[in-house]
NUKOLDREN-963721 format. One line per 5 residues: number of its first residue (from 1); their letters; for each residue x, y, z negated of C-alpha. Coordinates in nm, 2 decimals. Layout:
BEGIN
NUM	a	X/Y/Z ~ ...
end
This chain:
BEGIN
1	mnspn	0.00/0.02/0.00 ~ 0.13/0.36/0.09 ~ 0.18/0.59/-0.16 ~ -0.15/0.82/-0.18 ~ -0.15/1.16/-0.12
6	inilf	-0.38/1.38/-0.34 ~ -0.50/1.75/-0.27 ~ -0.57/1.97/-0.56 ~ -0.83/2.24/-0.53 ~ -0.74/2.54/-0.80
11	ptgit	-0.96/2.78/-0.93 ~ -0.79/3.02/-0.73 ~ -0.88/2.87/-0.41 ~ -0.52/2.75/-0.33 ~ -0.46/2.38/-0.21
16	knyki	-0.18/2.21/-0.33 ~ -0.05/1.88/-0.16 ~ 0.11/1.60/-0.41 ~ 0.25/1.26/-0.31 ~ 0.19/1.05/-0.59
21	ksdtt	0.27/0.67/-0.69 ~ 0.03/0.40/-0.70 ~ 0.06/0.41/-1.07 ~ 0.03/0.77/-1.15 ~ -0.21/0.86/-1.44
26	vddlv	-0.41/1.19/-1.46 ~ -0.17/1.25/-1.77 ~ 0.14/1.21/-1.50 ~ -0.04/1.45/-1.26 ~ -0.11/1.73/-1.49
31	glitd	0.27/1.69/-1.60 ~ 0.37/1.74/-1.22 ~ 0.12/2.06/-1.25 ~ 0.28/2.20/-1.53 ~ 0.64/2.17/-1.43
36	dqtve	0.56/2.31/-1.06 ~ 0.71/2.71/-1.10 ~ 0.47/2.81/-0.80 ~ 0.11/2.71/-1.00 ~ 0.00/3.04/-1.19
41	kpadr	-0.09/2.86/-1.55 ~ -0.28/3.09/-1.78 ~ -0.07/3.06/-2.16 ~ -0.43/2.97/-2.33 ~ -0.54/2.70/-2.14
46	sivvi	-0.53/2.32/-2.06 ~ -0.56/2.14/-1.74 ~ -0.87/1.96/-1.67 ~ -0.90/1.74/-1.35 ~ -1.20/1.70/-1.21
51	yhgki	-1.33/1.44/-0.91 ~ -1.69/1.39/-0.78 ~ -1.81/1.62/-1.09 ~ -1.63/1.41/-1.34 ~ -1.40/1.53/-1.57
56	lqsnq	-1.10/1.23/-1.58 ~ -0.94/1.10/-1.83 ~ -0.55/1.13/-1.89 ~ -0.53/0.78/-1.88 ~ -0.70/0.71/-1.57
61	ilski	-0.46/0.61/-1.29 ~ -0.54/0.80/-0.98 ~ -0.47/0.52/-0.68 ~ -0.79/0.35/-0.83 ~ -1.03/0.65/-0.87
66	dtlsg	-1.11/0.63/-0.48 ~ -0.98/0.37/-0.20 ~ -0.88/0.67/0.04 ~ -0.50/0.72/0.12 ~ -0.54/1.08/0.03
71	ftvhi	-0.85/1.23/-0.18 ~ -0.89/1.57/-0.36 ~ -0.92/1.67/-0.68 ~ -1.04/2.01/-0.88 ~ -0.84/2.18/-1.12
76	ffrki	-0.98/2.39/-1.40 ~ -0.79/2.57/-1.69 ~ -1.02/2.51/-2.00 ~ -0.94/2.73/-2.30 ~ -0.76/2.58/-2.58
81	iqnpn	-0.95/2.62/-2.92 ~ -0.70/2.72/-3.19 ~ -0.97/2.66/-3.49 ~ -1.24/2.40/-3.42 ~ -1.41/2.50/-3.73
86	cfrns	-1.52/2.87/-3.61 ~ -1.83/2.73/-3.46 ~ -1.96/2.57/-3.73 ~ -2.25/2.73/-3.88 ~ -2.14/2.92/-4.21
91	dnk	-2.50/2.82/-4.37 ~ -2.43/2.43/-4.35 ~ -2.20/2.35/-4.67
end
């Protein structure tokens, strides 16, 4: 099996192509994007990978989510919540 190509569509509308291995996980892809100096990443955001409207889990193997030799995923930058307790209702003690 050939190494699949993955097209990544960023929120800015820019598309980038990465050649991945057959065992590349979503977490590996996030690492590639993080290391790519040409991609602008907001400092207070985490990278979310979406395929066909579903958020992919970090341990999913990309070559197994589709049988095509190349496909497109969408990247979004999710705000990192610094204090998860800030959303709790103060009346619930």
